[in-house]
N, C-alpha and C positions, 0 to 999 in steps of 0.2 A: 949452422944452428948452434945455439949456446945451451948447454945443459946446466941446470941449476940443481944443486943438492938441497934437499929440504931438511933443516935441522930437526932433531928428534922432538923438541918441544913444539914445533910447528906442525908435525905430522898429524897429531890428534885433531888440531883445528881444521887441517885440510880434509881429513876424513869426514868430519862433521859437515863441512861445506858440500862435499860430494854427495853425502847421504841426503842432505837437505835439497840439493839440486835434483837428485833422482826422485825424491818424494814429491817434488812439484811437477817435474817434467813427464815422468812416466804416465800418470793419470791423464795429463793433458794430451800427450801423443796418442795414448790409447783411445781417448775420446775422439780425437781428430780422425784416427783411422776408422773408428766406428761410424763417425759422421760421413766420411768419404764412402764407406761401404753402403750406408743408407742412401746417400745421394745416388750412387751407382744403381742400386736396386730400384729406387724411385724413378730414375731416368728410364731404366729398362721397362718398368711398368707403364710409364707414360707412353713410351714408344709402342708397346704392345697395345695399349688402349687406343692410340691414334690409328694404328694399323687396323684394329677391329672396327673402329668407327668408319674409316674409309672403305673397308671391305663391305660392311653392312649397307652403307650409303650407296656403294656401287651396285649392290644387289637390287636395292629399291629403284635406283636409276634404270637398271636393266628392265625391271618390270614396267616402269613408266614408259620407257622407249618402246616396248612391245605394244602397250596400249595406244600410244600416239601414232607410231609409224608402221607397225606390222599389219598389213592389209588383212581384214577379216578376223583379227585376233579378238577384239572386244565383242564383236557380234557372236563369236563362237563360245563365249563364256556362258555357263549355266548360272542363272540367278541364284545367289546365296551359296554357291558351291565353289570352293577355292580351287584355283588351278595351281598345283604344286609342282615345282621343278627346282633343280639345282644348277648353279653356275659357278665355275672356278674363278676366283679373284684373289690376287696376291698370294697364290699358292694355297689358298684356303677354299673350302667348299661352302658356298653360301646357299641357304635354303630360302627360296622366294615363294611367296603366296600372293596371288592376285584374285580378288573376289568382287564380282559385280553385285552390289547390294540392292535389296528391294526396299530398304528403309535405313535411315540414320537419324540420330538425335541432333545432328548438326544442320543448320540452315544452309540452303544453297546460296552461292554468291549472287549478288544482284545482276540483273540483265546487263549484258555488254552492248545492248543495242544503241546505236548512235544514228540519229535521224539523218546525218550526213553520209551514212554508209550506203549511198546510192547516187544516181545522177541528180544533181540539183542546180538550180539557177539562183543567182543573186543579182541585184540591180541597184545602181546609184544614179543620181542626177545632179547636174550642175548647170545653173545656180539652183539653189533650193528655195529661193524666195523671188517674188515679183510684185510689181504694182498692179492694182486692179485695172482691167480693161486696157492694158498696155501690151502691145505686141512684143513678145519675148522669145528668144531662141534658147531651148534647153538641150543639153547633151546628155543622153542616157547611155550608160555603160552596163552591158550584161556580161556576167561571168558565169560560165557553165563549168562545173567541176564534177569529176568522177570520185565520189567518196567511197566507192565499193572496193572490194579486194580483187576484182577481175576487170579486164578491159570492157568498156561499154561504148557502143556506137551512138552517134548523134546524127539524126536525119533532118530535123527541122528545128528552128528556133522561132518561137512565137512571142508576140508582145501585144498587150491590150492597152492602148493609150487612154488616158482619162478623157472624159467628154470635153469637147472644144479644142483638143490638141490634134495636130496633123503632122504627118511625116514630111520632112524636107528632102525632096529627091536628090540623089547623088551624094548623100552624106554618110552612107554606111561604110564602116572601116573595120579593120581587124580580121576576124575570121573570114569575111567575104566583103567584096565591094559592090556586090549586086544589090539593087533595090529590092525591097520585099514586095510580095503580093499583098494587096490591101483590100480588106473587106470590112467596111464600116470603120471601127476603131482598132480592128485586129490587123497586125502586121505579121507576115509569115515569110521567113527566109528558108527556102528549100536547098539544103546543102547535102542531100543524100548522095549525089554524084561525086562529092569530094572524098567519100570513104573515110570519114573521121572516126577513129577509134581512140577514145581517151584511156590512157593507162591509169591505174590507181593513183589518186591524188593529182592527176593532170588536169589543167584548166585551159579553156579557150575563151577569148574575149571578143565581143562584138559591140560596136558603138554606133550611134546614129543621132541625128538632130530632129527635134520636133518644135513647132512653133505654136503659140497660143496667145490669145488676148481674151481673158476670161474674168468673170466677176470674182469678188472676194470669196475665198474658200480654201480647202485643202484638197489637192488633186493627187490621187495615188495611182499607182501603175502596177501591173502584174505581168510576169513573164514566165514561160515554161518551155520545155523541149519535147520532142518526139524522137524515139518512143519514151513513154513514161507519163505523158500528159500531166494530170493534176499532182501526181506524186513528186514531180520535179519542180512544182511551182514555187516562185519566190513569195507568193502571197501578195497582198496589197501593200507594196513598199514604195520606195523612192518618192516620198511625198514632196509636193511643191506647195508652199504656203503663199497664197496670193493675198496681199493686204494683211489685215489683223482680224481674222475670223474669231468669233466667240468660242467656237468649238474646234478641237483638234482632230475630229473624225474626218474621214475621207469624204470628199464631195460625191454625191450620188449614192448608188447602191454598192455596198462592199460588205461581204460576210465572210467570216473565217470559221471553219469547222474543224474540231480536233477531238481526239479521244485518248485517254490514258487508262491504265489497268493496274490494279494492286491485288496481289503481288505481281511483279513482272518476271519472277522466276519461280520454279517449283521443282520438287523432287519427282523425277519420272516414276510412273507406276503407282503413285499415291493420289487418291481422290483429293482434289483441291478446289476450293471455291474462289473464284476470281470476281472482283468488283470492277466494272467498267464505268467510266464517266465520260459522257459526251458533252462538249462545250460548244455552243453556237454563239459567236460574238458578232454583234452588229457594229462594225467599225465604220459604217457609212453614215451619211447625214440624213437619211430618210428611214422611216419605219419599214420593217420587212415582215412578211408572213411566212411561217414555216408550215408547209402542208404535209410533209412526210419526213421521217427519219428511218432509214433502213440499214441494218447491219448484217452482213454475211459473216457469221462466226467462223473461227478456224475449225478445221476438222477435229471432231472429238469433243467440242464444247457444246453444252446444252444449257438452255435458259432455265433459271430457277424461278418457278412460278411465284407470282405476287411479289417479286423483288424490285419492280420498277419504282423509282423515286426521282427526286429532283424537282426543280421549279418549272420545267417545261411541261411535264405531264406525269400522272400517276396511273394512267390506263395501261392495261396489259397489251402486249404486242400481238399481232397476228403472227403465227409461226408456220413455217414450212421448210422444205429441204430443197437445196439447189446444189447440184454437183457434189452430193455427199456432205454438204455443210448446212447447218441449221440457219435459216433466214428469219430475222426478226423485223417486223414492220410496224411502226407507230404512225398512223394516219390521222390528220386533224381536219375536220370540216365543221365550222369554219377554221381557217388557218390560225395558228397560234402566233400572235403578233409579238415582235420584239422591237421596242423603240430604239431610236438612234443612240449609240453609245452604251447600250445595255447588252447583257448576255443571259443565256438560259442554259441550264444543265439537265441532262438526262442520265440517271444512274440505274444500273441493273446488274444482276449477278448471274454467273454461270458456274456450272460444275464440270470438271474434266479430270480424267485419269489418262495421262499422256505418256507416249513413248518419247525417248530423248529426241529433241529437235526444237526448232523455232516455229512459233505459231502466231499468225497475225490476222486481223479482221480486214474486211473491205467495207468502208462506211460511206453512206450516201445521204446527203441532205437536200431536200427539194425546197427551194425558196420561190415564192410567187413572182417576185420581181426579177428573177434571174432565169433566163431561158433554159439553160442546161443544169441538171443537178450538180451540186458540188460533191466530188468524189475524193475520198482519202484512201488510197490503196496502202495495204500493209500497215494498218493503223494498230496502235497499242500492242506491239509484239510481246510474246511471252516465251521465255527460254525454259524448256523442260530439260533438266539435267540429270543424268544417271550417275550416282556415286559409285566409285570404284576404290576399294581399299587394297593397298599394296603393303606387304611386310617382307622384310628380308633380315636374316640373322645368320651369323657365323658361329652361334653358340654362346658368344659372350656379349655381343651388342646387337640390338634389334633396331632397325630403321623402319619407320612407318610413314605412309603418306596417303592422303585422301585426295583423289582427283575427280573432278566433275566433267562429264563428257556429253557432247551432242553434235551430230553432223560435222565431224572433223574439228570441232572446237573443244579445247581442254583447258581447265583451270585448276591448279593445285591450291588448296586452302589449308592443308595441315601437313606439317613435316616434323617428326619427332625422332629423337635418339634416346635409347634406354640401355643401360648396362654399365660397363666399366667407366 
Protein backbone atom coordinates (compact mmCIF):
# COMPACT_ATOMS: atom_id res chain seq x y z
CA UNK A 1 0.00 0.00 0.00
CA UNK A 2 1.28 3.47 -0.82
CA UNK A 3 0.48 6.25 1.63
CA UNK A 4 0.05 9.71 0.21
CA UNK A 5 0.33 12.84 2.28
CA UNK A 6 -2.15 15.56 1.45
CA UNK A 7 -0.69 19.07 1.35
CA UNK A 8 -2.33 21.65 3.57
CA UNK A 9 -3.77 23.65 0.66
CA UNK A 10 -5.43 20.50 -0.65
CA UNK A 11 -6.93 19.40 2.68
CA UNK A 12 -9.71 22.00 2.62
CA UNK A 13 -10.74 20.88 -0.85
CA UNK A 14 -10.72 17.25 0.28
CA UNK A 15 -12.95 18.03 3.26
CA UNK A 16 -15.39 19.80 0.97
CA UNK A 17 -15.48 16.78 -1.33
CA UNK A 18 -16.16 14.42 1.61
CA UNK A 19 -18.90 16.65 2.98
CA UNK A 20 -20.50 16.87 -0.46
CA UNK A 21 -20.30 13.09 -0.78
CA UNK A 22 -21.96 12.61 2.63
CA UNK A 23 -24.62 15.17 1.78
CA UNK A 24 -25.54 13.12 -1.29
CA UNK A 25 -25.01 9.58 -0.05
CA UNK A 26 -26.55 9.66 3.45
CA UNK A 27 -30.09 10.64 2.33
CA UNK A 28 -29.84 8.14 -0.51
CA UNK A 29 -28.78 5.27 1.77
CA UNK A 30 -31.38 6.26 4.35
CA UNK A 31 -34.08 6.25 1.68
CA UNK A 32 -32.85 2.88 0.42
CA UNK A 33 -32.95 1.43 3.93
CA UNK A 34 -36.44 2.86 4.44
CA UNK A 35 -37.55 1.36 1.10
CA UNK A 36 -36.07 -2.02 2.05
CA UNK A 37 -37.91 -1.89 5.34
CA UNK A 38 -41.15 -1.02 3.56
CA UNK A 39 -40.68 -3.85 1.09
CA UNK A 40 -40.06 -6.25 3.94
CA UNK A 41 -43.20 -5.10 5.77
CA UNK A 42 -45.25 -5.23 2.54
CA UNK A 43 -44.01 -8.72 1.79
CA UNK A 44 -44.97 -9.81 5.28
CA UNK A 45 -48.41 -8.25 4.92
CA UNK A 46 -48.89 -9.98 1.62
CA UNK A 47 -47.83 -13.28 3.16
CA UNK A 48 -50.30 -12.80 6.01
CA UNK A 49 -53.02 -11.85 3.51
CA UNK A 50 -52.35 -14.95 1.39
CA UNK A 51 -52.44 -17.16 4.50
CA UNK A 52 -55.72 -15.57 5.57
CA UNK A 53 -57.23 -16.05 2.13
CA UNK A 54 -56.16 -19.69 1.95
CA UNK A 55 -57.43 -20.24 5.49
CA UNK A 56 -60.87 -18.71 4.82
CA UNK A 57 -61.14 -20.51 1.50
CA UNK A 58 -60.26 -23.78 3.23
CA UNK A 59 -63.05 -23.19 5.73
CA UNK A 60 -65.58 -22.60 2.95
CA UNK A 61 -64.33 -25.71 1.15
CA UNK A 62 -64.82 -27.66 4.38
CA UNK A 63 -68.44 -26.52 4.55
CA UNK A 64 -68.94 -27.40 0.88
CA UNK A 65 -67.43 -30.84 1.44
CA UNK A 66 -69.91 -31.51 4.26
CA UNK A 67 -72.84 -30.42 2.08
CA UNK A 68 -71.78 -32.60 -0.84
CA UNK A 69 -70.26 -35.66 0.84
CA UNK A 70 -71.47 -35.95 4.45
CA UNK A 71 -74.50 -38.25 4.48
CA UNK A 72 -77.58 -36.60 5.95
CA UNK A 73 -75.87 -33.27 6.64
CA UNK A 74 -77.94 -31.15 4.24
CA UNK A 75 -81.19 -32.86 5.22
CA UNK A 76 -80.42 -32.13 8.87
CA UNK A 77 -80.10 -28.38 8.32
CA UNK A 78 -82.98 -26.23 9.60
CA UNK A 79 -84.28 -23.80 6.99
CA UNK A 80 -82.79 -20.30 7.41
CA UNK A 81 -80.94 -21.32 10.61
CA UNK A 82 -77.15 -21.28 10.29
CA UNK A 83 -75.15 -24.30 11.36
CA UNK A 84 -72.12 -22.74 13.10
CA UNK A 85 -68.90 -24.58 13.85
CA UNK A 86 -65.13 -24.03 13.90
CA UNK A 87 -62.31 -25.85 12.15
CA UNK A 88 -58.52 -25.41 12.65
CA UNK A 89 -56.63 -24.54 9.44
CA UNK A 90 -53.01 -23.31 9.14
CA UNK A 91 -52.82 -23.01 12.92
CA UNK A 92 -55.82 -20.67 12.90
CA UNK A 93 -59.40 -21.12 14.04
CA UNK A 94 -61.87 -20.65 11.19
CA UNK A 95 -65.53 -19.95 11.89
CA UNK A 96 -67.82 -21.67 9.36
CA UNK A 97 -71.52 -20.95 8.77
CA UNK A 98 -73.75 -23.16 6.59
CA UNK A 99 -77.35 -22.02 5.96
CA UNK A 100 -80.07 -23.68 3.90
CA UNK A 101 -82.00 -20.72 2.48
CA UNK A 102 -85.74 -20.45 1.93
CA UNK A 103 -85.18 -17.70 -0.65
CA UNK A 104 -82.48 -15.76 -2.45
CA UNK A 105 -82.30 -12.84 -4.86
CA UNK A 106 -80.15 -14.86 -7.22
CA UNK A 107 -81.63 -16.89 -10.06
CA UNK A 108 -81.04 -20.64 -9.98
CA UNK A 109 -78.72 -22.07 -12.62
CA UNK A 110 -80.41 -23.45 -15.76
CA UNK A 111 -81.39 -27.10 -15.83
CA UNK A 112 -78.58 -29.55 -16.50
CA UNK A 113 -81.00 -31.96 -18.18
CA UNK A 114 -79.64 -33.59 -21.30
CA UNK A 115 -82.05 -35.63 -23.40
CA UNK A 116 -79.20 -38.08 -23.94
CA UNK A 117 -78.91 -38.79 -20.20
CA UNK A 118 -80.73 -42.07 -20.70
CA UNK A 119 -80.73 -45.08 -22.97
CA UNK A 120 -81.27 -43.90 -26.53
CA UNK A 121 -81.08 -45.20 -30.09
CA UNK A 122 -79.71 -43.63 -33.26
CA UNK A 123 -79.92 -44.90 -36.81
CA UNK A 124 -78.28 -44.26 -40.19
CA UNK A 125 -78.77 -45.84 -43.61
CA UNK A 126 -76.65 -46.37 -46.74
CA UNK A 127 -77.33 -45.59 -49.50
CA UNK A 128 -79.60 -42.64 -48.74
CA UNK A 129 -81.04 -42.36 -52.25
CA UNK A 130 -82.51 -44.74 -54.84
CA UNK A 131 -84.30 -44.74 -58.18
CA UNK A 132 -88.08 -45.22 -58.19
CA UNK A 133 -89.38 -48.78 -58.52
CA UNK A 134 -85.85 -50.18 -58.61
CA UNK A 135 -84.95 -53.04 -56.27
CA UNK A 136 -82.28 -51.66 -53.93
CA UNK A 137 -80.54 -53.08 -50.85
CA UNK A 138 -80.13 -50.68 -47.90
CA UNK A 139 -77.88 -51.24 -44.89
CA UNK A 140 -79.25 -49.84 -41.63
CA UNK A 141 -76.97 -49.32 -38.63
CA UNK A 142 -78.49 -48.91 -35.16
CA UNK A 143 -76.38 -47.51 -32.31
CA UNK A 144 -77.73 -47.89 -28.76
CA UNK A 145 -76.00 -45.67 -26.18
CA UNK A 146 -76.29 -45.30 -22.44
CA UNK A 147 -76.21 -41.57 -21.76
CA UNK A 148 -77.10 -41.99 -18.08
CA UNK A 149 -74.77 -41.91 -15.09
CA UNK A 150 -75.45 -45.53 -14.10
CA UNK A 151 -75.34 -48.85 -15.96
CA UNK A 152 -78.47 -49.81 -17.94
CA UNK A 153 -79.56 -53.13 -19.38
CA UNK A 154 -80.79 -53.75 -22.94
CA UNK A 155 -83.24 -56.60 -23.49
CA UNK A 156 -84.65 -55.98 -26.97
CA UNK A 157 -83.83 -53.86 -30.00
CA UNK A 158 -86.80 -53.00 -32.22
CA UNK A 159 -87.08 -51.40 -35.63
CA UNK A 160 -90.03 -50.34 -37.75
CA UNK A 161 -89.22 -50.49 -41.45
CA UNK A 162 -90.85 -48.04 -43.88
CA UNK A 163 -93.77 -49.31 -45.99
CA UNK A 164 -92.55 -51.49 -48.85
CA UNK A 165 -89.23 -52.35 -47.18
CA UNK A 166 -88.43 -55.94 -46.09
CA UNK A 167 -85.68 -57.50 -44.01
CA UNK A 168 -83.01 -59.56 -45.79
CA UNK A 169 -82.55 -62.85 -43.85
CA UNK A 170 -79.09 -63.60 -42.51
CA UNK A 171 -77.80 -60.03 -42.66
CA UNK A 172 -77.87 -59.10 -38.96
CA UNK A 173 -74.38 -58.26 -37.63
CA UNK A 174 -72.71 -56.58 -34.66
CA UNK A 175 -74.52 -57.02 -31.37
CA UNK A 176 -76.02 -60.30 -32.56
CA UNK A 177 -76.15 -62.37 -35.75
CA UNK A 178 -79.60 -63.79 -35.04
CA UNK A 179 -82.44 -62.85 -37.37
CA UNK A 180 -85.19 -60.76 -35.76
CA UNK A 181 -88.75 -61.79 -35.09
CA UNK A 182 -90.90 -60.09 -37.75
CA UNK A 183 -94.44 -58.75 -37.29
CA UNK A 184 -95.59 -56.65 -40.23
CA UNK A 185 -92.95 -53.93 -40.61
CA UNK A 186 -91.64 -54.35 -37.07
CA UNK A 187 -88.40 -56.22 -36.41
CA UNK A 188 -87.49 -57.39 -32.91
CA UNK A 189 -84.16 -58.76 -31.73
CA UNK A 190 -84.52 -60.44 -28.32
CA UNK A 191 -81.13 -60.19 -26.62
CA UNK A 192 -82.24 -60.50 -22.99
CA UNK A 193 -80.32 -63.78 -22.57
CA UNK A 194 -77.08 -61.98 -23.48
CA UNK A 195 -77.19 -60.00 -20.22
CA UNK A 196 -76.08 -56.73 -21.80
CA UNK A 197 -75.47 -53.92 -19.29
CA UNK A 198 -74.19 -50.72 -20.85
CA UNK A 199 -71.91 -48.64 -18.69
CA UNK A 200 -72.26 -44.83 -18.82
CA UNK A 201 -71.48 -43.56 -22.36
CA UNK A 202 -71.02 -47.13 -23.63
CA UNK A 203 -72.60 -48.05 -26.98
CA UNK A 204 -73.46 -51.20 -28.89
CA UNK A 205 -74.08 -51.47 -32.64
CA UNK A 206 -76.45 -53.65 -34.65
CA UNK A 207 -76.74 -53.59 -38.45
CA UNK A 208 -78.92 -55.34 -41.02
CA UNK A 209 -80.02 -55.10 -44.63
CA UNK A 210 -83.44 -54.36 -46.09
CA UNK A 211 -84.63 -54.36 -49.69
CA UNK A 212 -87.25 -52.25 -51.41
CA UNK A 213 -88.61 -51.34 -54.81
CA UNK A 214 -90.88 -48.39 -54.08
CA UNK A 215 -92.35 -45.33 -55.78
CA UNK A 216 -90.95 -41.83 -55.49
CA UNK A 217 -90.99 -40.48 -51.94
CA UNK A 218 -89.08 -40.14 -48.67
CA UNK A 219 -89.03 -43.31 -46.56
CA UNK A 220 -88.19 -42.88 -42.88
CA UNK A 221 -87.44 -45.40 -40.17
CA UNK A 222 -87.76 -45.64 -36.39
CA UNK A 223 -85.89 -47.73 -33.86
CA UNK A 224 -86.12 -48.13 -30.08
CA UNK A 225 -85.09 -50.49 -27.29
CA UNK A 226 -86.60 -52.23 -24.28
CA UNK A 227 -86.79 -51.38 -21.50
CA UNK A 228 -87.55 -47.76 -22.24
CA UNK A 229 -89.85 -48.01 -25.26
CA UNK A 230 -90.72 -44.58 -26.67
CA UNK A 231 -88.30 -42.70 -24.42
CA UNK A 232 -85.40 -44.41 -26.22
CA UNK A 233 -86.74 -43.91 -29.75
CA UNK A 234 -84.66 -42.46 -32.55
CA UNK A 235 -87.81 -40.86 -33.96
CA UNK A 236 -88.49 -41.02 -37.69
CA UNK A 237 -84.93 -40.86 -38.98
CA UNK A 238 -82.58 -42.52 -41.51
CA UNK A 239 -84.55 -41.13 -44.49
CA UNK A 240 -84.19 -42.75 -47.90
CA UNK A 241 -85.05 -40.40 -50.77
CA UNK A 242 -86.41 -42.25 -53.78
CA UNK A 243 -86.46 -40.20 -56.98
CA UNK A 244 -87.09 -36.45 -56.67
CA UNK A 245 -90.16 -36.03 -54.45
CA UNK A 246 -91.71 -32.56 -54.24
CA UNK A 247 -91.82 -32.76 -50.45
CA UNK A 248 -89.16 -33.80 -47.97
CA UNK A 249 -91.62 -35.26 -45.47
CA UNK A 250 -91.57 -38.96 -44.67
CA UNK A 251 -93.73 -41.22 -46.81
CA UNK A 252 -96.87 -42.39 -45.03
CA UNK A 253 -97.85 -41.51 -41.47
CA UNK A 254 -95.15 -40.00 -39.26
CA UNK A 255 -95.79 -37.83 -36.21
CA UNK A 256 -93.38 -36.38 -33.65
CA UNK A 257 -94.59 -35.21 -30.22
CA UNK A 258 -92.45 -33.13 -27.86
CA UNK A 259 -92.82 -30.82 -24.87
CA UNK A 260 -90.73 -28.03 -23.31
CA UNK A 261 -91.08 -26.00 -20.11
CA UNK A 262 -90.14 -22.47 -19.05
CA UNK A 263 -88.47 -22.01 -16.64
CA UNK A 264 -86.69 -25.34 -16.53
CA UNK A 265 -85.26 -24.68 -13.06
CA UNK A 266 -86.69 -23.07 -9.92
CA UNK A 267 -85.82 -22.24 -6.33
CA UNK A 268 -87.10 -24.99 -4.06
CA UNK A 269 -89.77 -23.92 -1.59
CA UNK A 270 -90.98 -20.93 -3.63
CA UNK A 271 -94.27 -20.92 -5.55
CA UNK A 272 -93.37 -20.87 -9.24
CA UNK A 273 -95.49 -20.75 -12.40
CA UNK A 274 -94.30 -23.02 -15.21
CA UNK A 275 -95.35 -22.70 -18.86
CA UNK A 276 -95.47 -25.97 -20.80
CA UNK A 277 -95.53 -26.11 -24.61
CA UNK A 278 -96.57 -29.29 -26.42
CA UNK A 279 -95.63 -29.49 -30.12
CA UNK A 280 -97.17 -32.06 -32.47
CA UNK A 281 -95.28 -32.21 -35.80
CA UNK A 282 -96.77 -34.01 -38.77
CA UNK A 283 -93.59 -35.07 -40.55
CA UNK A 284 -95.45 -37.56 -42.75
CA UNK A 285 -96.93 -37.24 -46.23
CA UNK A 286 -100.58 -37.63 -45.14
CA UNK A 287 -102.87 -35.56 -42.96
CA UNK A 288 -103.40 -36.87 -39.43
CA UNK A 289 -106.08 -36.35 -36.81
CA UNK A 290 -105.29 -35.68 -33.14
CA UNK A 291 -108.01 -37.17 -30.95
CA UNK A 292 -106.44 -36.64 -27.53
CA UNK A 293 -103.52 -35.11 -25.66
CA UNK A 294 -102.91 -36.24 -22.11
CA UNK A 295 -100.26 -35.07 -19.67
CA UNK A 296 -99.53 -36.63 -16.30
CA UNK A 297 -97.98 -33.73 -14.43
CA UNK A 298 -95.09 -34.24 -12.00
CA UNK A 299 -95.92 -34.61 -8.32
CA UNK A 300 -96.80 -31.22 -6.80
CA UNK A 301 -97.70 -29.48 -10.09
CA UNK A 302 -101.25 -28.14 -10.48
CA UNK A 303 -102.91 -26.78 -13.61
CA UNK A 304 -103.67 -23.03 -13.70
CA UNK A 305 -107.31 -22.60 -14.72
CA UNK A 306 -107.99 -20.91 -18.10
CA UNK A 307 -104.32 -21.03 -19.08
CA UNK A 308 -104.66 -23.28 -22.17
CA UNK A 309 -103.57 -21.65 -25.41
CA UNK A 310 -101.82 -22.36 -28.70
CA UNK A 311 -103.21 -23.25 -32.12
CA UNK A 312 -104.26 -26.82 -31.31
CA UNK A 313 -107.03 -25.87 -28.90
CA UNK A 314 -108.12 -23.30 -26.32
CA UNK A 315 -110.50 -25.62 -24.47
CA UNK A 316 -109.95 -26.45 -20.81
CA UNK A 317 -108.69 -29.95 -20.04
CA UNK A 318 -110.51 -32.56 -18.01
CA UNK A 319 -108.58 -32.99 -14.75
CA UNK A 320 -108.12 -35.87 -12.37
CA UNK A 321 -105.48 -37.53 -10.24
CA UNK A 322 -103.45 -40.63 -10.95
CA UNK A 323 -100.89 -42.03 -8.52
CA UNK A 324 -100.77 -38.71 -6.67
CA UNK A 325 -100.18 -36.71 -9.87
CA UNK A 326 -102.64 -34.41 -11.61
CA UNK A 327 -103.74 -35.69 -15.03
CA UNK A 328 -104.77 -33.27 -17.77
CA UNK A 329 -106.75 -34.56 -20.77
CA UNK A 330 -107.72 -32.62 -23.89
CA UNK A 331 -110.10 -34.67 -26.08
CA UNK A 332 -111.26 -33.72 -29.58
CA UNK A 333 -114.37 -34.96 -31.36
CA UNK A 334 -114.08 -34.60 -34.26
CA UNK A 335 -110.33 -34.97 -34.25
CA UNK A 336 -108.14 -31.93 -34.75
CA UNK A 337 -106.56 -32.32 -38.22
CA UNK A 338 -102.90 -31.48 -38.91
CA UNK A 339 -101.98 -31.38 -42.64
CA UNK A 340 -98.76 -32.92 -43.91
CA UNK A 341 -95.67 -30.89 -43.04
CA UNK A 342 -97.46 -28.71 -40.46
CA UNK A 343 -97.39 -28.59 -36.67
CA UNK A 344 -99.69 -27.56 -33.82
CA UNK A 345 -98.91 -26.28 -30.33
CA UNK A 346 -100.70 -26.66 -27.02
CA UNK A 347 -99.63 -24.26 -24.25
CA UNK A 348 -100.68 -24.36 -20.61
CA UNK A 349 -99.48 -23.23 -17.18
CA UNK A 350 -99.02 -24.93 -13.83
CA UNK A 351 -98.09 -23.77 -10.34
CA UNK A 352 -95.83 -25.67 -7.97
CA UNK A 353 -93.92 -25.25 -4.72
CA UNK A 354 -91.28 -27.94 -4.86
CA UNK A 355 -88.80 -29.69 -2.64
CA UNK A 356 -85.31 -30.04 -4.15
CA UNK A 357 -85.37 -32.62 -6.94
CA UNK A 358 -85.98 -33.25 -10.63
CA UNK A 359 -89.58 -33.37 -11.88
CA UNK A 360 -90.86 -34.55 -15.27
CA UNK A 361 -94.15 -35.20 -17.06
CA UNK A 362 -95.42 -38.22 -18.97
CA UNK A 363 -97.01 -37.02 -22.21
CA UNK A 364 -99.36 -39.00 -24.45
CA UNK A 365 -100.71 -38.11 -27.89
CA UNK A 366 -103.42 -40.16 -29.61
CA UNK A 367 -103.33 -40.01 -33.42
CA UNK A 368 -106.18 -41.55 -35.44
CA UNK A 369 -103.86 -43.01 -38.06
CA UNK A 370 -101.48 -44.62 -35.51
CA UNK A 371 -102.68 -47.68 -33.59
CA UNK A 372 -100.85 -46.99 -30.33
CA UNK A 373 -100.60 -43.58 -28.64
CA UNK A 374 -97.29 -41.75 -28.91
CA UNK A 375 -95.83 -41.58 -25.41
CA UNK A 376 -93.00 -39.31 -24.25
CA UNK A 377 -91.76 -40.35 -20.84
CA UNK A 378 -89.95 -37.89 -18.56
CA UNK A 379 -90.84 -34.97 -20.79
CA UNK A 380 -89.91 -31.34 -20.04
CA UNK A 381 -87.99 -31.95 -16.79
CA UNK A 382 -87.73 -29.24 -14.14
CA UNK A 383 -84.87 -28.94 -11.63
CA UNK A 384 -85.96 -27.60 -8.22
CA UNK A 385 -82.78 -26.45 -6.50
CA UNK A 386 -82.27 -25.59 -2.83
CA UNK A 387 -79.81 -22.70 -2.23
CA UNK A 388 -77.22 -23.18 0.52
CA UNK A 389 -75.08 -20.25 1.68
CA UNK A 390 -71.63 -21.05 3.12
CA UNK A 391 -69.36 -18.51 4.84
CA UNK A 392 -66.00 -18.97 6.53
CA UNK A 393 -63.76 -16.40 8.25
CA UNK A 394 -60.57 -16.35 10.29
CA UNK A 395 -61.35 -12.83 11.49
CA UNK A 396 -59.50 -11.10 8.68
CA UNK A 397 -60.78 -12.62 5.46
CA UNK A 398 -64.25 -14.00 4.70
CA UNK A 399 -64.90 -16.57 1.96
CA UNK A 400 -68.50 -17.03 0.78
CA UNK A 401 -70.11 -19.45 -1.66
CA UNK A 402 -73.65 -20.19 -2.86
CA UNK A 403 -74.32 -23.79 -3.80
CA UNK A 404 -77.52 -25.20 -5.34
CA UNK A 405 -78.51 -28.73 -4.36
CA UNK A 406 -80.97 -31.45 -5.40
CA UNK A 407 -80.89 -35.27 -5.26
CA UNK A 408 -77.13 -35.58 -4.95
CA UNK A 409 -76.52 -32.88 -7.59
CA UNK A 410 -74.68 -29.69 -6.60
CA UNK A 411 -73.67 -26.57 -8.51
CA UNK A 412 -71.70 -23.58 -7.18
CA UNK A 413 -72.68 -20.25 -8.75
CA UNK A 414 -71.02 -17.72 -6.40
CA UNK A 415 -67.56 -17.58 -4.80
CA UNK A 416 -66.35 -14.39 -3.07
CA UNK A 417 -63.37 -13.32 -0.92
CA UNK A 418 -63.50 -10.19 1.25
CA UNK A 419 -60.94 -8.73 3.65
CA UNK A 420 -57.18 -8.21 3.38
